[in-house]
C-alpha positions in Angstrom: -11.8 -13.7 -2.9 -13.7 -15.6 -5.5 -13.8 -14.3 -9.0 -17.3 -13.0 -10.0 -18.3 -12.7 -13.6 -20.4 -9.6 -14.0 -21.3 -9.7 -17.8 -20.1 -11.6 -20.7 -18.4 -9.8 -23.6 -16.8 -10.8 -26.9 -13.9 -13.2 -26.7 -11.5 -10.4 -27.6 -11.9 -8.9 -24.1 -9.1 -9.7 -21.6 -9.4 -9.8 -17.8 -7.5 -11.2 -14.9 -6.0 -11.0 -11.4 -2.5 -9.5 -11.2 -1.2 -10.0 -7.7 1.8 -8.0 -6.4 3.9 -10.0 -4.0 7.3 -9.3 -2.2 9.0 -8.7 1.1 8.1 -5.7 3.2 9.2 -2.2 2.1 10.2 -3.0 -1.5 7.7 -0.6 -2.9 4.7 -2.8 -3.7 2.1 -0.2 -2.6 3.8 2.6 -4.4 3.9 0.5 -7.5 0.2 -0.3 -7.4 -0.7 3.3 -6.9 1.4 4.3 -9.9 -0.1 1.5 -12.1 -3.7 2.3 -11.4 -3.2 6.1 -11.2 -4.9 6.4 -7.8 -3.6 6.4 -4.2 -5.4 3.4 -2.8 -2.6 1.8 -0.8 -1.1 3.7 2.1 2.6 4.3 2.2 5.3 4.9 4.8 9.0 4.2 5.1 8.3 1.6 7.7 8.0 -2.1 6.9 4.6 -3.9 7.4 2.5 -0.8 6.6 0.1 -2.9 4.4 -1.9 -5.4 6.5 -4.7 -6.3 4.1 -5.1 -7.4 0.5 -6.2 -4.3 -1.4 -7.6 -4.5 -4.9 -7.3 -1.8 -7.5 -8.8 -1.9 -11.0 -7.7 -0.7 -14.4 -10.6 -0.6 -16.8 -10.4 -0.3 -20.6 -12.8 -1.1 -23.4 -10.7 -4.1 -24.2 -9.5 -5.3 -20.8 -9.8 -5.2 -17.0 -6.8 -5.7 -14.8 -7.5 -6.5 -11.1 -4.4 -5.6 -9.2 -3.9 -6.9 -5.6 -1.5 -5.2 -3.2 -0.6 -7.7 -0.5 1.2 -7.5 2.9 5.0 -8.0 2.8 6.1 -11.6 3.1 7.5 -12.4 6.6 7.9 -15.0 9.2 4.9 -14.6 11.5 5.5 -13.6 15.1 1.9 -12.7 16.0 -1.6 -13.9 15.0 -1.8 -10.6 13.1 1.2 -11.7 11.0 -0.5 -15.0 10.3 -3.5 -13.2 9.0 -1.4 -11.0 6.9 0.4 -13.9 5.4 -2.9 -15.6 4.7 -3.7 -12.8 2.2 -0.3 -13.5 0.5 -1.1 -17.2 0.1 -4.6 -16.5 -1.1 -3.2 -14.2 -3.7 -1.1 -17.0 -5.1 -4.1 -19.2 -5.5 -6.2 -16.9 -7.7 -3.5 -15.1 -9.7 -3.5 -15.0 -13.5 -0.1 -13.1 -13.4 2.2 -12.6 -10.4 4.3 -9.4 -10.1 7.2 -10.4 -7.8 8.6 -7.1 -6.6 12.0 -6.8 -5.0 14.7 -4.1 -4.8 18.4 -3.7 -4.8 18.8 -4.7 -1.2 16.5 -7.6 -0.4 17.3 -11.4 -0.4 15.2 -14.5 -0.3 16.0 -15.1 3.4 13.0 -16.2 5.5 10.7 -16.4 2.4 12.1 -19.5 0.7 8.9 -21.5 1.2 6.8 -18.8 -0.4 9.2 -18.5 -3.4 8.8 -22.3 -3.9 5.0 -21.8 -4.0 5.4 -18.9 -6.5 7.6 -21.1 -8.7 5.1 -23.9 -8.7 2.0 -21.7 -9.2 1.9 -22.4 -12.9 1.1 -18.8 -13.8 3.4 -16.2 -15.5 5.8 -14.4 -13.2 7.1 -10.9 -13.9 10.2 -10.2 -11.8 10.1 -6.5 -11.0 13.3 -4.9 -9.5 12.5 -1.6 -7.9 14.5 1.4 -6.8 17.0 1.3 -9.6 17.3 5.1 -9.4 19.5 4.3 -6.3 21.6 1.8 -8.2 25.4 1.8 -8.1 27.6 0.6 -10.9 27.1 -3.1 -11.5 24.5 -3.5 -8.7 21.5 -4.0 -10.9 23.3 -6.8 -12.9 24.3 -8.5 -9.6 20.7 -8.3 -8.2 19.2 -9.5 -11.5 21.5 -12.5 -11.5 20.7 -13.3 -7.9 16.9 -13.3 -8.4 16.8 -15.0 -11.8 18.4 -18.0 -10.0 15.6 -18.1 -7.5 12.5 -17.0 -9.4 11.3 -18.7 -12.5 10.3 -15.5 -14.1 9.0 -14.9 -17.7 10.9 -11.6 -17.8 12.8 -9.1 -15.6 11.6 -5.5 -15.4 13.9 -2.9 -13.7 11.9 0.1 -12.5 11.7 3.1 -10.2 8.1 3.2 -8.8 8.7 6.6 -7.1 9.8 8.1 -10.4 7.3 6.1 -12.6 10.3 4.9 -14.6 9.6 1.9 -16.9 6.3 1.1 -15.2 4.5 1.3 -18.6 6.4 -1.8 -19.6 4.8 -3.7 -16.7 1.4 -2.9 -18.1 2.3 -4.1 -21.6 3.9 -7.3 -20.2 0.7 -8.0 -18.2 -1.6 -7.4 -21.2 0.5 -9.8 -23.3 -0.2 -12.5 -20.7 -3.7 -11.7 -19.5 -6.3 -14.4 -20.4 -9.3 -13.7 -22.6 -12.2 -13.3 -20.2 -15.2 -11.1 -19.4 -14.7 -8.4 -16.8 -14.9 -9.7 -13.2 -16.2 -6.3 -11.8 -18.3 -3.5 -13.1 -16.2 -1.2 -15.3 -17.1 1.8 -13.1 -15.4 0.2 -10.0 -12.0 1.2 -8.8 -11.6 -1.1 -5.8 -13.2 -3.8 -3.8 -12.9 -2.0 -0.5 -15.6 0.3 1.1 -15.0 3.9 1.9 -14.8 3.2 5.7 -11.7 1.0 4.9 -9.9 3.9 3.2 -10.8 6.3 6.0 -9.2 3.9 8.6 -6.1 3.3 6.4 -5.5 7.0 5.9 -5.5 7.5 9.7 -3.2 4.5 10.2 -0.8 5.9 7.6 -0.5 9.1 9.6 0.2 7.1 12.7 3.0 5.3 10.8 4.4 8.6 9.7 4.2 10.4 13.1 5.2 7.8 15.6 8.4 5.7 16.2 9.3 2.3 17.5 6.5 -0.1 18.3 3.6 2.5 18.3 2.6 2.1 14.6 2.7 -1.7 14.8 0.7 -1.8 18.0 -2.1 0.5 16.6 -5.3 -0.3 14.8 -8.0 2.0 13.6 -11.7 1.4 13.7 -14.3 3.6 12.0 -17.2 3.7 14.4 -19.4 6.2 12.4 -19.3 7.2 8.7 -22.1 9.6 7.8 -22.0 11.0 4.3 -24.0 14.2 3.6 -24.2 16.3 0.4 -21.2 18.5 1.2 -19.5 16.8 4.2 -18.6 13.4 5.6 -18.8 13.0 9.4 -16.4 10.3 10.7 -15.8 9.0 14.2 -12.6 6.9 14.5 -11.1 5.0 17.4 -7.4 4.3 17.5 -6.7 1.1 19.5 -3.3 0.4 21.1 -2.1 -2.5 23.3 -0.9 -0.6 26.4 -1.9 2.4 28.5 1.6 3.9 28.0 1.0 3.7 24.2 -2.3 5.5 24.6 -0.4 8.4 26.3 2.1 8.6 23.5 -0.6 8.6 20.8 -2.4 11.4 22.6 0.7 13.4 23.4 1.2 16.3 25.7 -2.0 18.3 25.8 -3.4 16.2 23.0 -1.0 17.8 20.5 0.2 14.5 18.9 -3.4 13.2 18.3 -4.5 16.5 17.0 -1.6 16.5 14.5 -2.6 13.0 13.2 -6.2 14.1 13.0 -5.4 17.2 11.0 -3.2 15.4 8.6 -5.7 12.6 8.1 -8.6 15.0 7.5 -6.6 16.8 4.8 -5.8 13.5 3.1 -9.4 12.3 3.3 -10.7 15.6 1.8 -8.4 14.9 -1.2 -9.4 11.3 -1.4 -13.2 11.7 -1.0 -13.5 15.1 -2.7 -15.6 16.4 0.2 -15.2 18.3 3.5 -14.4 16.0 6.4 -15.5 16.3 10.0 -13.2 13.9 11.9 -13.3 12.9 15.6 -10.6 10.7 16.9 -10.5 8.8 20.2 -7.9 6.4 21.7 -8.7 3.1 23.5 -6.6 0.2 24.9 -7.2 -3.3 23.6 -4.7 -5.5 25.4 -2.5 -7.7 23.1 -5.0 -7.4 20.2 -2.3 -8.6 17.7 -2.1 -12.0 19.5 -5.8 -12.6 19.9 -7.8 -14.2 17.1 -11.1 -13.0 18.3 -9.9 -9.4 18.6 -8.3 -9.6 15.1 -11.7 -10.8 13.7 -13.3 -7.7 15.3 -10.8 -5.6 13.3 -11.5 -7.4 10.0 -8.7 -9.9 10.0 -11.0 -12.9 9.5 -8.9 -15.1 7.2 
C-alpha cells in the first residue's frame, strides 16, 4: 500500500509504518490487538490464521502509528501461501520500523532469506520475544542469544502479549524511532479495511476454533450481502471449501456445526459493530481454490 499524506502538520508531528513480522503462531495478531487497544486481527491457536495484511492505527495529537499485522512467514506450498508471503515482502518495503516477533520456541529454519531481507532493510528493527510468561530458568537468555546472532536489532524487548506485560515499552521504543511526518490517514480512522472484511474474518476465526485438521485451511469466507440499517446489520455469508466431504463436515449433523459457528460469529460481530446482527451462512464448494490464482483473486488475494 502506498503512503498517502492527508494533511500537513508542524514538523513536531511523528508518523510512520510499523510492520509486525514473524513466523506463524508467535503472537503477532495478539500483540497488535494489545498495542492498538482494539480486536482487529483474528486469533486462534492454529498457525496461518492471518492471511492478509491488516492495518491498525494509533492516533495521538503528536503522532500516528500505522501498525501492520502480517501473515506468518513460511515456505509456500500453495498459491495462497505465495499471496500471503507477498504481504510480508510488501511490508518490508514500506516499513519505518520493523517489529520482528518470535517466542521461546521458534528458530530461523525456513525463513533465512526473509531474515536476510530484514537485516538489509535499512530501518530500525525491534526484536520482540513473546510468551515469556511460559519461560523456564535460563530459557529467555538462551533465546535472546540465539536471535541477537541472527537479527540486527536495535534492541530486544521480552514481553507477554496475552498478559500485556512490557508492551508499553514497545510503544516508547517505536516513538523514539518514528520519523517526523504528517499523518498518513485521517486521525479518526482505526484501520484500512472495510466492515465486510471484518465480518468475514470473524466467521473465519470461528471456523479455525471449531474445526480440526485441514478444514480451517481449506475454508474461505465471502460476504455476499452487507446491509446496515439504523439498529441492525443484515449479513449473508458464504463459506467456501475445496471438497464435498469438507462441506458435510462444516454443516455437521442436522446443521448443528454450522449453526454453532453462525451463533458464535453473530455474538462476536455484535460486540465488534455495536449493533444487532442478522447473519445467514451458506456453504459452497470451490475446487482447489488455494491453488488457483483466478479463484484467489476472487477472494481478494490480488497481490
